[in-house]
C-alpha positions in Angstrom: -0.1 0.2 0.0 2.8 2.2 0.9 5.8 0.9 -1.7 4.2 0.0 -4.4 2.7 3.3 -5.5 5.8 4.9 -5.1 7.6 2.7 -7.6 4.7 1.9 -10.1 5.8 2.8 -13.8 9.2 3.9 -12.8 12.4 1.8 -14.4 14.9 0.6 -12.8 18.2 -0.8 -14.0 18.8 -3.5 -11.1 16.7 -4.6 -8.1 19.4 -2.7 -6.0 18.6 0.7 -7.5 15.0 -0.2 -6.5 16.2 -0.8 -3.2 18.2 2.4 -2.9 15.1 4.5 -4.3 13.0 3.4 -1.6 15.5 3.6 1.3 16.1 7.1 0.2 12.3 7.8 -0.1 12.3 7.5 3.7 15.9 7.6 5.5 15.7 11.2 6.3 12.4 10.5 8.4 14.3 7.9 10.4 12.9 4.6 8.4 16.2 3.0 8.8 14.8 -0.3 10.4 11.5 -2.0 11.4 8.8 -2.9 9.2 9.3 -0.4 6.6 12.8 -2.3 5.9 10.8 -5.6 5.9 8.4 -4.1 3.3 11.3 -3.2 1.2 12.8 -6.6 1.6 9.8 -8.3 0.3 9.7 -5.9 -2.8 13.2 -6.5 -3.5 12.7 -10.3 -3.4 9.7 -10.5 -5.5 11.7 -8.4 -7.9 14.5 -10.7 -8.2 11.6 -13.7 -8.4 10.3 -11.8 -11.0 13.4 -11.7 -13.1 14.5 -15.0 -12.6 11.0 -16.2 -14.0 11.1 -13.9 -16.7 15.0 -15.2 -17.9 13.9 -18.8 -16.8 16.5 -19.1 -14.3 16.9 -19.9 -10.6 17.5 -16.7 -8.9 20.9 -18.4 -7.5 21.9 -18.2 -10.9 21.2 -14.0 -11.0 22.9 -13.7 -7.7 26.5 -15.4 -8.3 28.1 -17.0 -11.4 28.9 -20.1 -9.8 26.3 -20.9 -7.2 26.7 -23.6 -4.7 24.5 -26.4 -5.7 24.5 -28.4 -2.5 23.6 -26.8 0.9 24.3 -28.8 4.1 21.8 -27.8 6.8 22.0 -27.4 10.8 18.3 -27.4 12.3 17.4 -24.7 14.3 16.4 -25.8 17.4 15.0 -28.8 19.4 12.1 -27.7 20.9 10.4 -30.8 22.7 9.4 -30.3 26.4 12.0 -32.3 27.9 15.2 -33.5 27.3 14.5 -37.2 26.8 12.4 -35.9 24.0 14.6 -33.7 22.4 17.2 -36.8 22.5 14.6 -38.9 20.4 14.1 -36.0 18.1 17.9 -35.4 17.6 18.2 -39.2 16.5 15.3 -38.9 14.4 17.1 -36.0 12.6 20.5 -37.8 12.7 18.7 -40.9 10.6 18.2 -38.3 8.2 21.4 -37.3 7.5 21.6 -34.0 9.7 25.0 -33.3 11.0 24.3 -30.1 12.9 22.2 -28.8 15.6 21.6 -25.4 17.3 20.3 -25.3 20.5 19.0 -22.0 22.5 19.9 -20.9 25.9 16.9 -19.3 28.0 19.4 -17.2 30.6 20.7 -20.1 32.3 24.0 -20.6 31.3 24.9 -23.4 33.2 21.9 -25.7 32.6 22.3 -25.1 29.3 25.8 -26.4 29.3 24.9 -29.3 31.1 22.1 -30.1 28.4 24.4 -29.6 25.9 26.9 -32.2 27.1 24.1 -34.7 27.6 23.2 -34.1 23.8 26.6 -34.4 22.9 27.0 -37.5 24.8 23.7 -38.9 23.4 24.7 -38.2 20.0 27.7 -40.4 20.2 29.8 -38.1 17.5 26.7 -38.3 15.0 26.1 -34.7 15.2 29.5 -33.1 14.0 28.5 -29.2 14.5 26.9 -27.5 17.8 25.9 -24.2 17.8 24.5 -22.2 20.6 22.1 -19.1 20.8 21.8 -17.0 23.6 18.9 -14.8 22.3 21.0 -11.8 23.5 20.6 -12.8 27.0 24.0 -12.2 28.4 24.3 -9.4 31.0 27.6 -8.2 33.3 30.2 -11.0 33.0 28.0 -13.5 31.3 29.1 -12.8 27.7 32.6 -13.8 28.9 31.8 -16.9 30.7 29.1 -17.9 27.8 32.2 -17.7 25.3 34.5 -19.7 27.3 32.1 -22.2 28.6 30.9 -23.2 24.9 34.5 -23.0 23.3 35.4 -25.6 25.5 32.5 -27.7 24.6 33.5 -27.3 20.8 30.8 -25.3 19.8 30.7 -23.7 16.1 30.0 -20.6 17.4 27.9 -18.6 20.2 25.3 -16.6 18.6 23.5 -13.3 19.5 25.5 -13.4 23.0 25.0 -9.3 23.9 22.3 -6.5 23.5 22.1 -6.3 19.4 23.0 -2.5 20.1 26.4 -3.0 21.8 28.9 -2.8 19.3 31.8 -2.0 21.8 30.6 -5.0 23.8 30.5 -7.5 20.9 33.9 -5.8 19.7 35.5 -6.4 23.6 34.0 -9.7 23.8 35.2 -11.1 20.4 39.0 -10.5 21.3 38.4 -13.0 24.7 38.9 -16.7 24.3 36.3 -19.1 23.5 33.9 -19.6 20.9 33.5 -17.4 17.7 30.7 -14.9 17.6 27.8 -15.0 15.4 25.0 -12.5 14.8 23.3 -10.3 12.2 19.5 -11.2 12.3 19.0 -7.7 13.8 20.5 -5.6 10.9 18.8 -4.1 8.0 21.0 -2.5 5.9 24.8 -1.9 4.9 24.7 1.3 6.7 23.9 -0.3 10.1 26.6 -3.1 9.3 29.4 -1.1 8.1 30.9 -0.2 11.7 30.6 -3.7 12.7 33.3 -4.8 10.4 35.7 -1.9 11.0 38.6 -3.6 12.6 38.9 -5.2 14.8 35.5 -6.7 13.6 32.7 -7.4 16.4 32.0 -10.6 15.2 33.4 -13.8 13.7 30.6 -15.1 11.3 28.0 -12.9 10.1 24.4 -14.0 9.2 22.1 -11.8 7.3 18.5 -12.5 7.7 17.1 -12.0 4.2 13.6 -11.5 5.1 15.0 -8.0 6.7 18.2 -7.4 4.4 16.4 -8.5 0.8 18.8 -9.7 -1.7 20.2 -6.9 -3.0 21.1 -5.0 0.2 22.4 -8.6 1.6 24.7 -9.1 -1.1 26.3 -5.7 -0.4 26.5 -6.6 3.1 28.0 -9.9 2.8 30.7 -8.2 0.5 31.5 -6.0 3.7 31.8 -9.0 5.8 34.5 -10.6 3.0 36.1 -7.4 2.9 36.8 -8.0 6.3 37.6 -11.6 6.6 34.4 -12.4 7.9 32.8 -15.4 6.5 28.8 -15.7 6.0 26.0 -17.9 6.6 22.3 -16.5 6.5 20.2 -16.7 9.3 17.1 -18.3 8.7 14.5 -16.3 10.9 10.5 -16.7 10.8 9.0 -17.2 7.6 7.2 -19.3 5.4 8.5 -20.6 1.4 9.4 -17.4 0.0 11.4 -16.5 2.9 13.0 -19.9 3.3 13.3 -20.1 -0.6 15.1 -16.4 -0.9 17.4 -17.2 2.2 18.3 -20.8 0.4 19.0 -19.0 -3.0 21.1 -16.5 -1.1 23.2 -19.1 0.8 24.3 -20.5 -2.8 26.5 -17.0 -2.9 28.2 -17.6 0.5 31.1 -19.9 1.4 30.8 -23.2 2.3 32.6 -22.8 5.6 29.6 -23.1 7.7 26.2 -25.2 7.7 23.2 -23.4 6.6 20.2 -22.8 9.3 16.9 -25.0 8.6 13.8 -23.9 10.5 11.8 -27.5 9.8 8.3 -26.4 11.4 7.9 -23.5 9.6 8.9 -25.4 6.6 6.3 -27.7 7.1 3.7 -24.7 7.7 4.8 -23.4 4.4 2.6 -26.0 2.9 -0.7 -24.3 4.1 0.0 -21.8 1.7 1.7 -22.9 -1.4 4.6 -25.2 -2.8 8.4 -24.8 -2.9 10.6 -26.5 -5.0 13.3 -26.5 -2.1 13.7 -30.2 -0.5 15.2 -31.3 2.3 17.0 -35.0 2.2 20.0 -36.2 3.5 20.9 -33.4 5.7 21.0 -30.7 2.8 19.1 -29.2 0.2 19.9 -29.5 -3.2 19.3 -26.1 -5.7 16.3 -26.7 -7.7 16.3 -25.7 -11.6 13.1 -24.0 -11.1 13.0 -20.5 -12.3 12.9 -17.4 -9.7 12.6 -18.4 -6.4 10.9 -22.1 -7.0 7.9 -21.3 -4.9 4.0 -20.9 -6.1 1.5 -19.2 -3.8 -1.9 -20.3 -3.1 -3.4 -17.0 -3.3 -6.9 -18.2 -1.8 -5.4 -19.7 0.6 -3.0 -17.0 1.6 -6.1 -14.9 1.8 -7.4 -17.0 5.0 -4.7 -15.7 6.5 -4.7 -11.9 5.9 -6.0 -9.4 8.1 -7.0 -6.0 6.5 
């Protein structure tokens, strides 16, 4: 309702030029984050999808000349009620070929450390990579303590340890021994990320959230990270088929140092609203040859969930 009338009938050389036009239209009014940027990202993703469909090419082939065709993933969370149920769920996922799992910390670092050790013992080496997400809950000395604890437990990274506004705190924490720091889902634009990649970087792994950055500005952000020597792997946040497909296409343009996040529960709910050509199998996704995002939306089904 707000963005579409601003661009309808205008010509843009690239989706990035469209993104810049809409960002510039409101930047002087303070719209540098929040729902305006979410809507901008959605329109940007739609533009890339349309161009891919017109060209008969997957979006991945528009983002990079040599997209990765195989994306091993890690499961984002074991969300069952008890440890026993989480162990059972973990074993079922391991049977599908999954090699990585992220667990979330609810504020009790010691309990999280004990649970991670329990899960690691139950996995018996079948899960090769463990990630920890503290959801910005560390205060005082807890950030340093979490970094050391989970580093000792061999985690691949410690995600979102401090409050998302705390640039200097993250920069100081990154110099402490322990697990690497991963973050990025709270960023919207390359204007926000620039300071975080200045020497020394305030993070070790960059996780752009494509539903927030869009594909165009996401490319700018991983270029910043690359120039700073920071590898990228996209965050997979709360979204259904369009969101997830855009993220997976974008992941093909990132390096293969890290597994890609997978929100399995949300992927299943996406079937309520349409179909996707992205199919999980054997612990990974394979780049489909469908044009655009490879997603078809059932607009009648979507209308049942639309609030006006």
